[in-house]
Backbone as CSV, one residue per row, in Angstrom:
resi,resn,N_x,N_y,N_z,CA_x,CA_y,CA_z,C_x,C_y,C_z
1,MET,20.380,-38.436,91.161,19.573,-39.086,89.966,20.442,-39.149,88.678
2,PRO,20.382,-40.378,88.092,21.259,-40.566,86.985,20.822,-39.754,85.738
3,LYS,21.885,-39.313,84.989,21.541,-38.552,83.735,20.843,-39.489,82.649
4,GLU,19.850,-38.872,82.020,19.299,-39.715,80.861,20.225,-39.764,79.679
5,ARG,20.261,-40.883,79.017,20.985,-41.140,77.811,20.060,-41.636,76.731
6,GLY,20.459,-41.320,75.479,19.697,-41.900,74.382,18.537,-41.018,73.879
7,GLN,17.814,-41.618,73.084,16.642,-40.828,72.448,15.346,-41.530,72.629
8,LYS,14.329,-40.902,73.062,12.961,-41.473,73.300,11.867,-40.643,72.637
9,VAL,11.275,-41.246,71.504,10.378,-40.501,70.773,9.045,-40.300,71.529
10,ILE,8.556,-39.080,71.597,7.304,-38.746,72.337,6.158,-38.894,71.388
11,VAL,6.272,-38.187,70.241,5.201,-38.149,69.198,5.821,-37.961,67.894
12,SER,5.240,-38.550,66.794,5.788,-38.371,65.472,4.502,-37.972,64.575
13,ASN,4.828,-37.134,63.548,3.765,-36.634,62.755,3.780,-37.540,61.365
14,ARG,3.218,-38.623,61.294,3.202,-39.493,60.187,2.570,-38.917,58.915
15,LYS,1.476,-38.105,59.125,0.761,-37.528,58.037,1.595,-36.577,57.281
16,ALA,2.546,-35.918,57.998,3.320,-34.913,57.336,4.093,-35.509,56.117
17,ARG,4.647,-36.659,56.277,5.442,-37.344,55.175,4.466,-37.692,54.066
18,HIS,3.150,-37.884,54.420,2.239,-38.215,53.361,1.832,-36.871,52.641
19,ASP,1.547,-35.844,53.305,1.062,-34.679,52.673,2.225,-33.673,52.041
20,TYR,3.429,-33.969,52.483,4.512,-33.028,51.984,5.637,-33.916,51.466
21,SER,6.454,-33.269,50.545,7.658,-33.838,50.195,8.801,-33.107,50.982
22,ILE,9.510,-33.875,51.670,10.541,-33.476,52.614,11.796,-32.960,51.893
23,LEU,12.310,-31.787,52.000,13.400,-31.311,51.299,14.632,-31.236,52.230
24,ASP,14.496,-30.887,53.455,15.595,-30.836,54.414,15.095,-30.833,55.806
25,THR,15.805,-31.420,56.740,15.416,-31.476,58.102,16.333,-30.859,59.123
26,TYR,15.836,-30.270,60.237,16.575,-29.654,61.298,16.277,-30.134,62.620
27,GLU,17.160,-30.314,63.444,16.902,-30.607,64.902,16.853,-29.366,65.648
28,CYS,15.829,-29.069,66.455,15.683,-27.806,67.174,15.458,-28.103,68.595
29,GLY,15.926,-27.231,69.509,15.593,-27.211,70.888,14.188,-26.549,71.062
30,LEU,13.536,-26.729,72.174,12.221,-26.132,72.354,12.207,-25.480,73.716
31,VAL,11.623,-24.245,73.758,11.562,-23.534,74.980,10.244,-23.918,75.736
32,LEU,10.220,-24.615,76.842,9.093,-25.158,77.545,9.005,-24.581,78.973
33,VAL,7.915,-24.759,79.558,7.706,-24.512,81.068,7.624,-25.914,81.640
34,GLY,7.870,-25.906,82.985,8.026,-27.156,83.813,6.832,-28.164,83.589
35,THR,5.578,-27.686,83.658,4.402,-28.578,83.450,4.349,-29.129,82.071
36,GLU,4.835,-28.410,81.054,4.842,-29.012,79.637,5.757,-30.163,79.598
37,VAL,7.003,-30.064,80.296,7.880,-31.151,80.128,7.281,-32.292,80.991
38,LYS,6.682,-32.153,82.060,6.102,-33.245,82.850,5.068,-33.883,82.046
39,SER,4.237,-33.126,81.320,3.218,-33.736,80.453,3.751,-34.586,79.343
40,LEU,4.881,-34.076,78.858,5.533,-34.709,77.759,6.192,-35.976,78.303
41,ARG,6.694,-36.097,79.418,7.281,-37.253,79.956,6.183,-38.372,80.193
42,GLU,5.008,-37.933,80.241,3.861,-38.914,80.313,3.485,-39.392,78.929
43,GLY,4.190,-38.799,77.890,3.970,-39.225,76.497,2.733,-38.621,75.770
44,LYS,2.346,-37.465,76.317,1.092,-36.846,75.756,1.555,-35.618,74.902
45,ALA,1.153,-35.667,73.675,1.398,-34.531,72.803,0.648,-34.836,71.450
46,SER,0.393,-33.723,70.601,-0.131,-33.905,69.296,0.442,-32.911,68.331
47,LEU,0.944,-33.436,67.164,1.434,-32.623,66.131,0.540,-32.540,64.992
48,ALA,-0.648,-32.877,65.133,-1.638,-33.086,64.033,-1.686,-31.775,63.132
49,ASP,-2.015,-30.600,63.781,-2.125,-29.368,62.912,-0.989,-28.486,63.102
50,ALA,0.104,-28.943,63.505,1.265,-28.076,63.919,2.002,-27.547,62.708
51,PHE,2.708,-26.346,62.861,3.497,-25.857,61.744,4.427,-24.808,62.507
52,ALA,5.524,-24.504,61.801,6.349,-23.551,62.312,6.413,-22.257,61.393
53,THR,6.773,-21.177,62.040,6.831,-19.910,61.221,8.058,-19.101,61.701
54,VAL,8.575,-18.181,60.820,9.711,-17.444,61.132,9.254,-15.944,61.242
55,ASP,9.248,-15.414,62.476,8.816,-14.058,62.796,9.922,-13.202,63.423
56,ASP,10.323,-12.157,62.782,11.363,-11.267,63.435,12.631,-11.893,63.708
57,GLY,13.002,-12.796,62.778,14.310,-13.531,62.997,14.204,-14.565,64.098
58,GLU,13.099,-15.082,64.533,12.948,-16.183,65.470,11.994,-17.193,64.887
59,VAL,12.209,-18.465,65.215,11.294,-19.553,64.685,10.373,-19.907,65.792
60,TRP,9.062,-19.920,65.508,8.087,-20.309,66.464,7.338,-21.573,66.009
61,LEU,7.022,-22.379,66.887,6.158,-23.641,66.712,4.721,-23.362,67.255
62,ARG,3.812,-23.494,66.196,2.438,-23.109,66.499,1.531,-24.353,66.364
63,ASN,0.472,-24.340,67.237,-0.590,-25.305,67.125,-0.182,-26.720,67.672
64,VAL,0.871,-26.789,68.429,1.223,-28.175,68.983,0.380,-28.254,70.303
65,HIS,-0.247,-29.335,70.427,-1.137,-29.502,71.611,-0.375,-30.430,72.576
66,ILE,-0.031,-29.756,73.807,0.532,-30.437,74.901,-0.432,-30.304,76.057
67,PRO,-1.164,-31.429,76.474,-2.305,-31.213,77.345,-1.678,-30.745,78.719
68,GLU,-2.678,-30.230,79.579,-2.171,-29.746,80.811,-1.799,-30.909,81.636
69,TYR,-0.784,-30.688,82.600,-0.341,-31.669,83.492,-1.379,-31.915,84.506
70,THR,-1.672,-33.171,84.813,-2.836,-33.566,85.679,-2.607,-33.068,87.128
71,GLN,-1.356,-33.151,87.532,-0.973,-32.810,88.959,-0.673,-31.210,89.044
72,GLY,-0.747,-30.558,87.868,-0.346,-29.126,87.940,-1.301,-28.304,88.765
73,THR,-0.891,-27.230,89.204,-1.649,-26.245,89.916,-1.980,-25.114,89.182
74,TRP,-2.030,-23.897,89.795,-2.323,-22.584,89.020,-1.205,-22.304,88.027
75,THR,-0.049,-22.992,88.159,1.086,-22.774,87.305,1.019,-23.501,86.065
76,ASN,-0.062,-24.239,85.757,-0.244,-24.983,84.542,-0.149,-24.212,83.312
77,HIS,0.146,-24.783,82.256,0.313,-24.072,80.923,-0.876,-24.035,80.054
78,THR,-0.931,-23.264,79.050,-2.020,-23.326,78.008,-1.681,-24.391,77.036
79,PRO,-2.633,-25.258,76.716,-2.234,-26.447,75.823,-1.761,-26.060,74.509
80,ARG,-2.292,-25.081,73.882,-1.844,-24.768,72.409,-1.071,-23.438,72.241
81,ARG,-0.281,-23.130,73.357,0.382,-21.796,73.175,1.617,-21.980,72.122
82,THR,1.948,-20.815,71.667,3.145,-20.713,70.681,4.346,-20.945,71.408
83,ARG,5.301,-21.805,70.902,6.513,-22.168,71.607,7.593,-21.717,70.754
84,LYS,8.767,-21.199,71.276,9.967,-20.773,70.575,10.850,-22.054,70.311
85,LEU,11.373,-22.064,69.066,12.321,-23.035,68.632,13.695,-22.430,68.747
86,LEU,14.695,-23.288,69.098,16.100,-22.813,69.320,16.876,-23.395,68.112
87,LEU,17.437,-22.508,67.303,18.176,-22.878,66.127,19.428,-21.902,66.063
88,HIS,20.483,-22.349,65.280,21.625,-21.491,65.110,21.230,-20.273,64.191
89,ARG,21.831,-19.202,64.298,21.515,-17.986,63.573,21.624,-18.357,61.934
90,ARG,22.614,-19.028,61.681,22.778,-19.364,60.151,21.656,-20.296,59.733
91,GLU,21.182,-21.174,60.544,20.025,-22.000,60.108,18.772,-21.203,59.926
92,ILE,18.578,-20.144,60.902,17.351,-19.413,60.873,17.467,-18.550,59.530
93,GLU,18.578,-18.036,59.221,18.641,-17.184,58.062,18.482,-17.910,56.798
94,LYS,18.911,-19.215,56.771,18.675,-20.090,55.559,17.176,-20.404,55.470
95,LEU,16.535,-20.624,56.636,15.123,-20.873,56.557,14.354,-19.737,56.177
96,ILE,14.668,-18.544,56.603,14.012,-17.316,56.105,14.055,-17.181,54.594
97,GLY,15.281,-17.363,54.101,15.440,-17.329,52.634,14.542,-18.357,51.800
98,LYS,14.574,-19.480,52.326,13.876,-20.677,51.625,12.363,-20.428,51.744
99,THR,11.782,-20.103,52.898,10.413,-19.955,52.981,9.821,-18.711,52.315
100,LYS,10.648,-17.617,52.243,10.152,-16.423,51.567,10.084,-16.567,50.059
101,GLU,11.253,-17.042,49.512,11.363,-17.064,48.050,10.609,-18.091,47.373
102,SER,10.595,-19.343,47.874,9.929,-20.488,47.076,8.645,-20.960,47.702
103,GLY,8.078,-20.417,48.737,6.870,-20.794,49.293,6.860,-22.200,49.895
104,LEU,7.901,-22.512,50.604,8.094,-23.777,51.293,7.502,-23.692,52.686
105,SER,7.102,-24.732,53.301,6.522,-24.733,54.659,7.539,-25.306,55.621
106,LEU,7.364,-24.984,56.920,8.016,-25.631,57.987,7.073,-26.624,58.771
107,VAL,7.342,-27.766,58.663,6.459,-28.836,59.414,7.154,-29.594,60.438
108,PRO,6.709,-29.788,61.596,7.313,-30.640,62.568,7.039,-32.114,62.253
109,LEU,8.137,-32.931,62.266,8.031,-34.334,62.014,7.889,-35.208,63.235
110,SER,8.669,-34.803,64.284,8.662,-35.608,65.397,9.140,-34.776,66.721
111,MET,8.826,-35.193,67.838,9.185,-34.565,69.003,9.764,-35.703,69.958
112,TYR,10.937,-35.472,70.522,11.524,-36.569,71.273,12.412,-35.977,72.417
113,PHE,12.724,-36.897,73.380,13.830,-36.529,74.295,15.118,-36.994,73.924
114,LYS,16.103,-36.093,73.988,17.419,-36.605,73.629,18.442,-36.141,74.735
115,ASP,18.930,-37.114,75.439,19.694,-36.828,76.585,19.058,-35.965,77.681
116,GLY,17.748,-36.157,77.892,16.986,-35.435,78.824,16.361,-34.106,78.376
117,LYS,16.722,-33.660,77.165,16.182,-32.466,76.650,15.148,-32.724,75.522
118,VAL,14.111,-31.886,75.497,13.114,-32.091,74.468,13.629,-31.416,73.141
119,LYS,13.597,-32.191,72.036,13.916,-31.712,70.647,12.786,-31.859,69.758
120,VAL,12.789,-31.112,68.734,11.704,-31.204,67.649,12.435,-31.316,66.253
121,GLU,12.115,-32.188,65.526,12.677,-32.337,64.178,11.626,-31.652,63.271
122,ILE,12.091,-30.509,62.710,11.238,-29.795,61.687,11.839,-30.025,60.281
123,ALA,10.955,-29.913,59.313,11.394,-30.195,57.896,10.967,-29.009,57.084
124,LEU,11.811,-28.640,56.193,11.524,-27.786,55.139,10.778,-28.534,53.988
125,ALA,9.610,-28.311,53.789,8.719,-29.165,53.022,7.918,-28.469,51.958
126,GLN,7.515,-29.165,50.903,6.772,-28.628,49.884,5.558,-29.559,49.764
127,GLY,4.336,-28.929,49.596,3.069,-29.552,49.659,2.875,-30.387,48.448
128,LYS,2.362,-31.666,48.680,2.081,-32.522,47.544,0.686,-32.366,46.972
129,LYS,0.544,-32.433,45.710,-0.817,-32.430,45.067,-1.488,-33.787,45.274
130,ALA,-2.719,-33.906,45.003,-3.450,-35.219,45.248,-2.838,-36.309,44.321
131,TYR,-2.521,-35.993,43.140,-2.019,-37.045,42.183,-0.641,-37.476,42.646
132,ASP,0.191,-36.487,43.277,1.398,-36.967,43.898,1.285,-37.985,44.953
133,LYS,0.267,-37.799,45.797,0.077,-38.638,46.889,-0.327,-39.931,46.327
134,ARG,-1.186,-40.039,45.320,-1.654,-41.342,44.753,-0.485,-42.068,44.159
135,GLN,0.424,-41.262,43.428,1.560,-41.871,42.894,2.481,-42.535,43.961
136,THR,2.586,-41.875,45.100,3.528,-42.352,46.129,2.863,-43.673,46.719
137,LEU,1.587,-43.610,46.946,0.958,-44.798,47.452,1.076,-46.008,46.521
138,ALA,0.855,-45.706,45.226,0.964,-46.797,44.258,2.420,-47.359,44.134
139,LYS,3.404,-46.429,44.159,4.786,-46.916,44.160,5.132,-47.741,45.434
140,ARG,4.707,-47.420,46.527,4.857,-48.152,47.718,4.234,-49.542,47.677
141,ASP,3.034,-49.539,47.115,2.333,-50.899,46.958,3.097,-51.796,46.088
142,ALA,3.516,-51.208,44.937,4.335,-51.948,43.967,5.679,-52.517,44.519
143,ASP,6.346,-51.649,45.287,7.496,-52.120,45.929,7.302,-53.222,46.877
144,ARG,6.264,-53.167,47.596,5.874,-54.137,48.573,5.532,-55.467,47.874
145,ASP,4.855,-55.404,46.754,4.577,-56.654,46.030,5.748,-57.219,45.410
146,ILE,6.822,-56.413,45.027,7.996,-56.927,44.505,8.853,-57.620,45.573
147,ARG,8.862,-56.986,46.796,9.568,-57.633,47.864,8.952,-58.899,48.264
148,ARG,7.630,-59.098,48.309,6.940,-60.284,48.662,7.331,-61.364,47.569
149,ALA,7.292,-60.995,46.353,7.499,-61.917,45.171,8.949,-62.455,45.291
150,MET,9.860,-61.532,45.564,11.278,-61.838,45.637,11.530,-62.874,46.921
151,GLY,10.826,-62.596,47.993,10.889,-63.425,49.205,10.387,-64.812,48.922
152,ARG,9.340,-64.785,48.075,8.737,-66.222,47.758,9.618,-66.874,46.859
153,ALA,10.216,-66.225,45.908,11.173,-66.852,45.003,12.406,-67.335,45.616
154,LEU,12.897,-66.655,46.659,14.079,-67.049,47.326,13.801,-68.351,48.183
155,LYS,12.499,-68.455,48.673,12.182,-69.646,49.536,11.811,-70.761,48.664
156,GLY,11.638,-70.622,47.339,11.288,-71.675,46.439,9.897,-71.931,46.239
157,ARG,9.024,-70.903,46.702,7.546,-71.099,46.506,7.135,-70.044,45.454
158,PHE,6.999,-70.585,44.318,6.516,-69.737,43.124,5.023,-69.825,43.007
159,THR,4.384,-68.656,43.189,2.943,-68.634,42.973,2.583,-67.560,42.044
160,GLU,1.801,-67.959,41.101,1.396,-67.058,39.988,0.095,-66.384,40.315
């Protein structure tokens, strides 16, 4: 069987970028059982309520929903079990310091296959207030209008 190459996104957490301002990102390995990997290969997972915590010097991913594998037997997994994230010791120590001192959160942004292995991109994030979210949306709309106007101007179609 040929080795897998490249990167294939399984699921991404688009709401996280709306609810949090992202300060730093990390790529982590994920400890899984066989039926979880098979379920992920079918493209089934949800990061909707997921978050990561640091307990006893280890990073854990909580509330990720990976549905049971349909052809699984009694060896099937629990859909919302806590899963261990694999990071370098220096990265874990850095995360411990940041989350303890300044009240930052660890939020998963995406889950993907990279060269046949499941990886999770987690972010060190700070929660946005409601007015920050509105500001971000207003800025995005203004930028889109500017790009449209520039495009029309370059094509020679001036509309007021």
